[in-house]
Residue, then its C-alpha position, 0 to 999 in steps of 0.5 A: x664187556x666193560x670198557x672200564x676195565x681198560x687201562x688208561x693214563x687220562x683221568x678226565x671223566x668227560x673224556x671216558x664218557x666219550x670213549x663209551x659212544x660209538x664213533x665209527x670213522x671218527x677222526x683219530x686221536x692222534x696221541x692215543x695208542x692201543x697196546x694189546x699184549x699178553x707179556x707183563x714185562x712188555x706191557x710195562x716197558x711199552x706203557x712207559x716208552x710210549x707215555x714217554x713219547x706223549x702217548x696216552x696208552x689204552x692197554x689190555x691183555x684180552x683180545x676180545x676187549x681190544x676188538x670192542x674197544x676199536x669198535x668204539x674209538x679210533x687210536x692213532x697206532x695199535x700194537x697187537x700181540x700175535x698171541x691174543x685171540x679175538x672173541x671167536x678164537x681167531x688170532x687178534x691181528x686177523x680181526x684187527x686187520x679186517x676191522x681197521x681196514x677202512x679206518x686206516x689205523x697203523x699197527x706194529x705186530x709184536x711176535x715171539x717167534x719166527x712162526x709168529x712173524x711168518x703167520x703175520x707176513x702171510x696176512x699181509x702185515x709187513x710191520x712186525x717186531x720180534x722179541x726180545x723187544x726194543x721199546x725205544x725203537x718200537x716207540x720211535x716207529x710207532x711215531x713214524x706210523x702216526x706221522x705218515x697216517x697224519x700226512x695221508x689224512x691231511x692229503x685226503x682233506x686237501x684233495x677234497x677241498x681241491x676238488x671243489x677248486x677244481x670244479x671251479x677252475x674247470x667251470x672257468x675253463x669253459x670261458x677261456x682257452x687253457x693257453x691264456x690261463x696257464x703259465x707255460x714255464x711253470x705249469x701254474x695258473x696266471x694272473x687271470x686264472x688266479x683272480x677267478x680262483x680266489x673269487x671262488x675261495x672267497x665265495x665258498x670258504x667258511x672261514x678266513x682266506x689269505x692271499x699271499x704274493x711272493x716275490x724273489x728278491x734281486x731276481x732282475x739281476x739274475x736275468x741280467x747277469x746270467x741270462x734269461x735261461x738260467x732265470x727261467x730254470x730257477x723260476x721253475x725250481x721255485x714253483x716246484x718247491x713251493x708246491x712241494x711245500x704246500x703239498x706237505x703236512x704242517x704248513x701252519x704248524x702242528x697246533x694249527x688246523x692245517x690250511x686248505x691250499x686253493x691255488x698256487x700261481x705265477x702272476x708275473x716275472x718272479x711273482x708267485x700267489x697263493x690262497x690259504x683257506x681256513x685261516x683264523x688270523x694274520x699270525x697263521x698266515x704270516x707263519x705259513x709265509x715264512x715256511x714258504x720262504x724257508x723253502x726258497x732259501x737253499x741253493x738254486x742250481x742252474x747248469x754249473x751255477x749255484x745261486x742263493x736268493x731270499x723272497x719277500x711275502x706280502x700277506x692280506x687277509x679276507x675279510x679284514x683286509x678286503x672283501x673281494x679278490x681285487x681289493x685283497x690282491x691290491x692290499x697284498x701288493x702293497x704289503x709286498x712292496x713294503x717288504x721289499x722297501x725294507x730290504x727284502x727277505x721279510x714277510x709284511x702283513x697288510x695294514x692301512x698305513x701302507x696306503x699312506x707310505x705308497x703315496x710317499x714312495x710315489x713322491x720319492x720316486x718322482x723327486x728322485x729322477x731329477x735329484x742329481x741334475x738339480x744337485x741335491x745329492x751330498x756325500x758325507x764321510x765317516x772315519x775308519x779308525x785304527x782300533x789300537x791308535x785311533x788313527x784315522x785310516x780312512x773314510x767311507x763315503x755315504x750318500x745323502x739326499x736333502x730334497x727341497x720338496x720332501x726334506x732330508x730323506x734316509x738312504x734306507x728309503x731312496x737307495x732301494x727305490x734308485x736301484x729298482x729303477x735303475x738310477x743307481x748306476x748313474x748315481x753311483x758313478x757320481x758317488x765314485x767320482x766325487x769321492x775320489x775328487x774329494x780324496x785328491x783335494x785332501x792330498x793336495x792340501x797336504x793332509x796324509x793320504x788315506x783310503x776312500x771306501x765307496x759303496x758299489x751297488x750290485x746294479x752297478x756290476x751288472x748294468x754298467x761297465x764298472x771297470x771302465x768307470x773305475x779306471x776313468x775315475x782313477x785317471x782323471x783324479x790321479x789317486x793311487x789305486x790302493x787308496x780306493x776301496x770298493x765295498x760290496x754288500x754281502x747280500x749282493x755277491x752272486x756266489x757263481x756269477x762268472x761275469x761278476x767274479x771276473x770284474x772284481x778280478x780285474x778291479x783287483x788287478x788294477x790295485x783297488x781294494x775290495x771288501x764285503x760290507x755288512x758281513x753276516x747279514x746275507x746267505x754267504x757260505x764262508x767257503x765262497x770268501x776264498x773265491x773272491x779277491x777281497x781285502x777286508x770284512x766289515x762286521x755288521x753293526x747289528x752283532x756289535x750292538x749285542x756284544x754286551x748282552x749277547x753271547x751268541x753276537x760275541x761269539x760270532x764277532x769273535x769267530x768272524x775276526x779269527x776267520x778273516x785273519x786266517x784268510x788274511x783279510x783285514x777286519x772293520x767293525x761297524x757301529x762302535x758306540x761305546x769303549x766297552x764294545x771297542x775294548x772287546x774288539x781290541x782284545x780279539x785283534x780287530x784292525x779298524x772300527x767306525x761308529x759314533x764313538x769316534x765320529x758319525x759321518x760328517x761333511x767334507x770340510x768337517x772331515x778335513x778338520x778332524x783329519x788335520x787334528x790327528x789322532x785323539x787321546x786315549 
């Protein structure tokens, strides 16, 4: 039988030559479909819909030709007419079922009557469609069957490769007890076992191997505020999500030759690790890392608590970033630290510059510990301005650090370090008291009373008696509580934490104003805003920056202003730098703004002169 008589949409002569070679149990062509059908109308519409879905169609109306084709190649899916006969006079779908049994080719049987349906079902064939044929639905089902077959084959490959890793694990278990190699909470390998598994992966993988360290951002706050039992439940759920993602298809996307996952482990606390073999470049590893962080972005549930977390990932690639397990892990840890330093929620690949940055981080940490006692901190104040009259309504107190050893240090560098080390509790108390004293001094100097906005770190809510601290500051300075506004970062609001919510309500009962800073940068569900006793939303500067070039940013800003007003909240826009941005905000009734258009953050003496001058002319 000549295969050249079979219809195909491809015109590549080399591919036609390949079709004439027996391939036996070769890998399926995932975009090829066999349509063996006698009905001319069904052939016409079947080819049209299948090609529209991206399939390359092998078409025949002869059963013997179909059988011959299947001996030479492996299509991703076959659509078989019940009326066709094989070369021996038997029904084609019976012969096809026997031929394809060991090659796992999924099929759909095209039936013309109830009798045909019954015949197919008697043969154990469940995927049947009956005339009149809806080719749109048939094509969709064919795509589903192909995806299922791809998943099964990917799982088979994974099982095969995992068997090598399993043998290595079994050898390692001969020298160490299981109780010392497995994490009891998650059932995953611990650090000691993971290092051995990584060594094995480096020794056996024919290509690149990536080591990924995954850290749950701000997890320590969960343990501190909600209790260790809640933290343990979240860790167990995180392990399940990561494992399910690794077992699923397409971790690196359809275009990449899926990775082999050697092992997932829990190294310590909230840090997980995994190896990916068969990695060609750092971009593939980073793409896989983003898939994993997406899996961790949904709500976690522990009892009545609903908690949203982000994750940071450090990536190191063998052999580029390290030629042994120890150096690879060390460099992945440096990359993870950099992702955390930048605020979390990021995937950071390792590069050599991180070694130099680590030295700076260590120097910052050393100097930070005594900075408050050495009087190295100062507060600058940025005006909060009425969007219509440009009258100064308030000031945001912003912390500055000028180190004799390191010079002027950006808040983006030292504040995360202060929060991580717990120093932010003491520093934050100093900021609050200093800002309240400064407001009292301005009022006593005869200046009009304005709001004083002070940023409140999440660790202050968790690790200190913040209500007592605020109450003491108000009593010591005698300022009106309504003039004090505490700003909470959106990323720092735990939605279902009853203790934090109670503290915020107590602060509100004192008369203190509460606002959400950097709105739009975290994972807040808008519905939760109604639960918090808020007075104001501050639109993050990233949206204001995009007002002139991004329709999305403009739409989000407009919607945020409208939503806030519906909730009876004031709105402040951050980072306003030109009149066009200000006019956009005015047109949408934004209440206040701050930014370089009016003034940067300035020392107290300059702010006092600015406040004394009154509103600027339009």
